[in-house]
N, C-alpha and C positions, 0 to 999 in steps of 0.2 A: 438494169443501174434502179435500185428500188427507189421508190416515189414516197419522200418524204410526208408521214402524214399533217397537214395542219393542225394547230391548234385551234379549241373550240371561238367561237366567236360573241361579243353581247350584241344582239339582234333586239328593235325595232322594226314598229311599221308605222308609217303616217303619215302625212295628206301637207304637201306646202302650203307656205300664207305669203301673202305678197308682203314685199320691203316695207311699203309706205305702212302696214298695219307693223309690224315688228317697233316702228320707232314709237309709233301710239303705246304700244304694249310698256315699251319702254317707259315709257315717262306713267303710266300705272306704276313699275313695278319703283320707280325713283320715289315713288310718293308713298309705297308701302315699305319702303327702306325707313324713311323717312318719318315712321312712325313706330316701325318694332326693328327692334339690334337681333331679332332671335329667329330670322328668315336667311336660308341660302338661294338665289336666285338661280335660274336657266340663264344665258348667255343670250342676250335678246338677238344677235343673230341667228342662233338654234335653236328661236322658237320653232312650233311645228303643231299642228292636230294631231295629237298621239291615238293609234288607231288599237294595235296590240303591244303590249312589252314581254318578247320571248326569253331572255335573259342570256345565259351562256350556252351556244350550241354548236353539232360538228358541223362542218361540211356538208356529209350526209344528210343530215336534218335541213341545214340552210341550202340544199338543194329541192329538199320538198316545198321548205315553206315557197321559193320562187315561183314553183308549179300553181302551187294554192293562191297563191297573194295573181297572178295570170288569167286562171280561170272564174275566179269570182267577179276582177277588174272587168274583163272582157261582159259579163253580163250584166254590169250596172251602166247607164246613160249618164252623162255628163251633168251635172248639177252646182249649185251653187251654196254659201252657208255665210252669215256673218255675226259675228261677236255680240255678248247678251250682256252678263254678268259676271261678276268674281261667285266662284261658293269653292265646299274644300271638301276634302275627302280623308279620313272616310264619314266622316259627318263634320257638319260645322263647330259640333259643340266642343271636337277635340280633334281640331284642324291637322294633319301630318304634310299634308300637297297643299296648295292654291292654286287653281284654276281657274277658266274663263269657258262659261259653256258656251253652247251656239245654236243660232235659230236660223229661220228664213227654209231654205228646203231640209231641214233637221232630219226629217222621217227616212230621205234617201239615205241621208248619211247613217240615219241607226241600220237601215236595213246593209247598208253597205259593211256597218261594223260587224252586224248579226251574222250575214254571211258569211263572213272574214274569216271569225272565229268558228263558227259553225266546221267548215271545210278545213280550218286549221287542227280541230280537232277530229273530223273524220281521218286526216294522215295522221294521228298522234304526237300531235304536238302542242305542247300546253303552254296556257294562258296564263300571264304571272298580272293580274291584277292590283286595283288600291282596296277593293271595296266588294264589298256581295252583289252588289250591280254595276254594269263598268258602261258608263257616256264617254263618246269621243268629246276629246276636250283640251284644249293648249292649258301646257301646265307654265308656272309664273316662277311658283317658290314654294323648299321644301323648310319645314320648321327643321331649327337644328337640334334644339332636343326639347322632350318633354318634358312642359311645366306641368306646375303645381295648377290648380285649378283659375284662378287669378289670371295667370299670363292666358289660359283657353279665353278666358275671358274677355280679356284685349283685344284679343287675336280675332273672337268671333266681332266684336263690335266692329273691329278694322274692319273687316273683310263686308258686314253689311252698310260702312258706312261708305265704303269708295264707291262710288259708280262711277260707271262706264258710259259713255256714248260715243260706240262704234260702230253704230248700226250702217252706214254708210258703205262701209269698208267690206266692199263682197269680197268673199275666199271664192274663187273659181274653184273647181273641183275636178281634174283632166288626169290623174291621176294616182296611185299607191306608191309609196317609196320605201323600200326596204335598206333601212342604215344601220350601220356597224356601228356599238358607241366604242372608241377607243379611252381609257381610263388614264385621262394626267393629273401630275400633279396639282394642278392649275384648273381641273375639272376637265368633263367629258368631250370629247370631241365628235362630234356625228359625220359621217361617211359615208355617202349614200354607195349603193351598190350595187340595186336593183329597181327599173323602174316600169311598171305593169299598166298600161292606161287603157280611162274608162272609155265602154263605147262611146262611140261619135254620136250627136244628136240628131239630128234633120236639120235642124237651122247652122249646128255645123258642117253638117257636110254641104248643105246649100252653100255654104260663102266660099267653103274649101274648090268646090267643083267649078265657080265661080269667078275664081282667084286670077287675075291677069285678063279677061276680057274686056273689053274697049264694052 
C-alpha cells in the first residue's frame, strides 16, 4: 500500500511566554490600535518569542529541524528574560513589524538563537528573517500597507512614545517549541508539534531531586 506524501507545512521556532504577560501585552496592542488604523495585530493568545521562521518545508526537512532543535536545546541551560521596549523591523524609520525587545539574560537568549541558526544552516535549512541582523523578539503587530513618509513618521513617533514597564514579568525559558502555522481566513493558528527541553540548571535539578522529601 502506497504511503501518501504529506504536504509542506509552514513552520517557525519559538519560546513560550506566560499568560499574564500576554494580557499585559494585549493592553499595549489596544493602545497602538487606538492611535493607528494601519496595523494588523497578532492574536494576544498566540504571542510568543520568535526565534526563527522557516516558511513552508517538507516532512523530511521538518524531521531535520526537530533533530537540530533537540541538539541545540540540550546544550543550553535554562534561563530567563523580561520585556524591555518597543521597536520595529526592518528599521524604525520605515517599520514593517512592531515588536518588543528582551532584557535580562539576553546574552543567553542571543547565544541560543545563534547556535540554533548555525545548526539549522548546517542541516541545510534556510532561515527567513525580517532584517539583516536577526534578534529574538515578541511580534505585536504588522503594518497593513506601505505608506507615505508622513505615515512612517507617525508610526515611528507612536512606537517611541509608547512606554512599557513590564520588567517585573519574568519569562522563564525551559524549552524550544516547533510550531506549524495554519493559515485561516480569520488569521493564522499556531499549533505546537515538537518540544525540545533545555538543559536543566543545577538549581532546578536540586529542587527536582528533593521534591516530595520531608
